[in-house]
mmCIF file of the C-alpha atoms, coordinates in Angstrom:
data_MODEL
# 
_entry.id   MODEL 
# 
loop_
_atom_site.group_PDB 
_atom_site.id 
_atom_site.type_symbol 
_atom_site.label_atom_id 
_atom_site.label_alt_id 
_atom_site.label_comp_id 
_atom_site.label_asym_id 
_atom_site.label_entity_id 
_atom_site.label_seq_id 
_atom_site.pdbx_PDB_ins_code 
_atom_site.Cartn_x 
_atom_site.Cartn_y 
_atom_site.Cartn_z 
_atom_site.occupancy 
_atom_site.B_iso_or_equiv 
_atom_site.pdbx_formal_charge 
_atom_site.auth_seq_id 
_atom_site.auth_comp_id 
_atom_site.auth_asym_id 
_atom_site.auth_atom_id 
_atom_site.pdbx_PDB_model_num 
ATOM 1  C CA . MET A 1 1  ? -8.611  -13.611 -7.889 1.00 0.00 ? 1  MET A CA 1 
ATOM 2  C CA . PRO A 1 2  ? -8.612  -11.893 -4.489 1.00 0.00 ? 2  PRO A CA 1 
ATOM 3  C CA . ARG A 1 3  ? -9.030  -8.118  -4.259 1.00 0.00 ? 3  ARG A CA 1 
ATOM 4  C CA . TYR A 1 4  ? -6.549  -6.031  -2.289 1.00 0.00 ? 4  TYR A CA 1 
ATOM 5  C CA . TYR A 1 5  ? -6.815  -2.455  -1.054 1.00 0.00 ? 5  TYR A CA 1 
ATOM 6  C CA . PHE A 1 6  ? -3.852  -0.087  -0.785 1.00 0.00 ? 6  PHE A CA 1 
ATOM 7  C CA . HIS A 1 7  ? -4.404  2.611   1.835  1.00 0.00 ? 7  HIS A CA 1 
ATOM 8  C CA . ILE A 1 8  ? -1.802  5.376   1.599  1.00 0.00 ? 8  ILE A CA 1 
ATOM 9  C CA . TYR A 1 9  ? -0.627  7.519   4.508  1.00 0.00 ? 9  TYR A CA 1 
ATOM 10 C CA . SER A 1 10 ? 1.682   10.519  4.172  1.00 0.00 ? 10 SER A CA 1 
ATOM 11 C CA . GLY A 1 11 ? 2.200   12.644  7.251  1.00 0.00 ? 11 GLY A CA 1 
ATOM 12 C CA . GLU A 1 12 ? -1.295  13.536  8.393  1.00 0.00 ? 12 GLU A CA 1 
ATOM 13 C CA . GLU A 1 13 ? -2.851  12.829  4.984  1.00 0.00 ? 13 GLU A CA 1 
ATOM 14 C CA . GLU A 1 14 ? -4.780  9.622   4.438  1.00 0.00 ? 14 GLU A CA 1 
ATOM 15 C CA . TYR A 1 15 ? -5.951  8.195   1.109  1.00 0.00 ? 15 TYR A CA 1 
ATOM 16 C CA . LEU A 1 16 ? -8.222  5.188   1.522  1.00 0.00 ? 16 LEU A CA 1 
ATOM 17 C CA . ASP A 1 17 ? -8.484  2.840   -1.446 1.00 0.00 ? 17 ASP A CA 1 
ATOM 18 C CA . ARG A 1 18 ? -12.166 2.078   -1.895 1.00 0.00 ? 18 ARG A CA 1 
ATOM 19 C CA . LYS A 1 19 ? -11.898 0.212   -5.221 1.00 0.00 ? 19 LYS A CA 1 
ATOM 20 C CA . GLY A 1 20 ? -8.974  -2.101  -4.669 1.00 0.00 ? 20 GLY A CA 1 
ATOM 21 C CA . GLU A 1 21 ? -7.517  -4.268  -7.377 1.00 0.00 ? 21 GLU A CA 1 
ATOM 22 C CA . PRO A 1 22 ? -7.147  -7.990  -7.984 1.00 0.00 ? 22 PRO A CA 1 
ATOM 23 C CA . HIS A 1 23 ? -3.829  -9.775  -7.430 1.00 0.00 ? 23 HIS A CA 1 
ATOM 24 C CA . ASP A 1 24 ? -2.950  -13.457 -7.506 1.00 0.00 ? 24 ASP A CA 1 
ATOM 25 C CA . ASP A 1 25 ? -1.803  -13.608 -3.890 1.00 0.00 ? 25 ASP A CA 1 
ATOM 26 C CA . ASP A 1 26 ? -0.402  -11.687 -0.912 1.00 0.00 ? 26 ASP A CA 1 
ATOM 27 C CA . ALA A 1 27 ? 3.136   -11.642 -2.338 1.00 0.00 ? 27 ALA A CA 1 
ATOM 28 C CA . ARG A 1 28 ? 2.013   -9.887  -5.526 1.00 0.00 ? 28 ARG A CA 1 
ATOM 29 C CA . ALA A 1 29 ? -0.058  -7.388  -3.565 1.00 0.00 ? 29 ALA A CA 1 
ATOM 30 C CA . ILE A 1 30 ? 2.936   -6.622  -1.355 1.00 0.00 ? 30 ILE A CA 1 
ATOM 31 C CA . ALA A 1 31 ? 5.114   -6.143  -4.444 1.00 0.00 ? 31 ALA A CA 1 
ATOM 32 C CA . MET A 1 32 ? 2.541   -3.639  -5.724 1.00 0.00 ? 32 MET A CA 1 
ATOM 33 C CA . ALA A 1 33 ? 2.703   -1.786  -2.390 1.00 0.00 ? 33 ALA A CA 1 
ATOM 34 C CA . HIS A 1 34 ? 6.477   -1.507  -2.772 1.00 0.00 ? 34 HIS A CA 1 
ATOM 35 C CA . ARG A 1 35 ? 6.018   -0.021  -6.259 1.00 0.00 ? 35 ARG A CA 1 
ATOM 36 C CA . ILE A 1 36 ? 3.451   2.471   -4.936 1.00 0.00 ? 36 ILE A CA 1 
ATOM 37 C CA . VAL A 1 37 ? 5.796   3.583   -2.138 1.00 0.00 ? 37 VAL A CA 1 
ATOM 38 C CA . SER A 1 38 ? 8.733   3.915   -4.552 1.00 0.00 ? 38 SER A CA 1 
ATOM 39 C CA . GLU A 1 39 ? 6.777   6.041   -7.007 1.00 0.00 ? 39 GLU A CA 1 
ATOM 40 C CA . ILE A 1 40 ? 5.203   8.356   -4.444 1.00 0.00 ? 40 ILE A CA 1 
ATOM 41 C CA . ALA A 1 41 ? 8.413   8.762   -2.419 1.00 0.00 ? 41 ALA A CA 1 
ATOM 42 C CA . GLU A 1 42 ? 10.088  10.314  -5.475 1.00 0.00 ? 42 GLU A CA 1 
ATOM 43 C CA . GLU A 1 43 ? 7.944   13.416  -4.914 1.00 0.00 ? 43 GLU A CA 1 
ATOM 44 C CA . PRO A 1 44 ? 9.705   15.793  -2.470 1.00 0.00 ? 44 PRO A CA 1 
ATOM 45 C CA . GLU A 1 45 ? 6.557   16.515  -0.450 1.00 0.00 ? 45 GLU A CA 1 
ATOM 46 C CA . HIS A 1 46 ? 5.939   12.799  0.160  1.00 0.00 ? 46 HIS A CA 1 
ATOM 47 C CA . ARG A 1 47 ? 9.203   11.413  1.537  1.00 0.00 ? 47 ARG A CA 1 
ATOM 48 C CA . GLU A 1 48 ? 7.518   9.549   4.403  1.00 0.00 ? 48 GLU A CA 1 
ATOM 49 C CA . ILE A 1 49 ? 4.977   7.194   2.852  1.00 0.00 ? 49 ILE A CA 1 
ATOM 50 C CA . GLU A 1 50 ? 3.203   4.186   4.291  1.00 0.00 ? 50 GLU A CA 1 
ATOM 51 C CA . VAL A 1 51 ? 0.979   1.814   2.340  1.00 0.00 ? 51 VAL A CA 1 
ATOM 52 C CA . ARG A 1 52 ? -1.215  -0.601  4.264  1.00 0.00 ? 52 ARG A CA 1 
ATOM 53 C CA . VAL A 1 53 ? -2.271  -3.597  2.223  1.00 0.00 ? 53 VAL A CA 1 
ATOM 54 C CA . VAL A 1 54 ? -5.653  -4.975  3.210  1.00 0.00 ? 54 VAL A CA 1 
ATOM 55 C CA . GLY A 1 55 ? -7.257  -8.104  1.857  1.00 0.00 ? 55 GLY A CA 1 
ATOM 56 C CA . ARG A 1 56 ? -10.783 -9.429  1.832  1.00 0.00 ? 56 ARG A CA 1 
ATOM 57 C CA . LYS A 1 57 ? -12.919 -8.717  4.883  1.00 0.00 ? 57 LYS A CA 1 
ATOM 58 C CA . GLY A 1 58 ? -10.397 -6.170  6.188  1.00 0.00 ? 58 GLY A CA 1 
ATOM 59 C CA . ARG A 1 59 ? -7.609  -8.703  6.733  1.00 0.00 ? 59 ARG A CA 1 
ATOM 60 C CA . ALA A 1 60 ? -4.302  -6.849  7.253  1.00 0.00 ? 60 ALA A CA 1 
ATOM 61 C CA . VAL A 1 61 ? -1.729  -8.260  4.844  1.00 0.00 ? 61 VAL A CA 1 
ATOM 62 C CA . ALA A 1 62 ? 1.284   -5.951  5.250  1.00 0.00 ? 62 ALA A CA 1 
ATOM 63 C CA . THR A 1 63 ? 2.469   -2.423  5.817  1.00 0.00 ? 63 THR A CA 1 
ATOM 64 C CA . VAL A 1 64 ? 5.135   -1.065  3.501  1.00 0.00 ? 64 VAL A CA 1 
ATOM 65 C CA . ASN A 1 65 ? 6.841   2.274   4.076  1.00 0.00 ? 65 ASN A CA 1 
ATOM 66 C CA . THR A 1 66 ? 9.907   4.123   2.837  1.00 0.00 ? 66 THR A CA 1 
ATOM 67 C CA . ASN A 1 67 ? 12.008  1.906   5.125  1.00 0.00 ? 67 ASN A CA 1 
ATOM 68 C CA . GLY A 1 68 ? 10.665  -1.320  3.608  1.00 0.00 ? 68 GLY A CA 1 
ATOM 69 C CA . LEU A 1 69 ? 8.243   -3.928  4.905  1.00 0.00 ? 69 LEU A CA 1 
ATOM 70 C CA . LYS A 1 70 ? 6.907   -3.785  8.476  1.00 0.00 ? 70 LYS A CA 1 
# 
């Protein structure tokens, strides 16, 4: 199962995912990014959230933010 990394950006803060987690495919990893954004955006200090989903060898999969998928 491929490993995906979920890098989180909020304002000028940056949280790089160094462990990652396995998902069946890109679609499931993107769904996880949407869940991450939804959960974090509930906190008042983190209204503007962006999660960059990165696959194996640094392959950009998607960017999800509070406005949806980019």
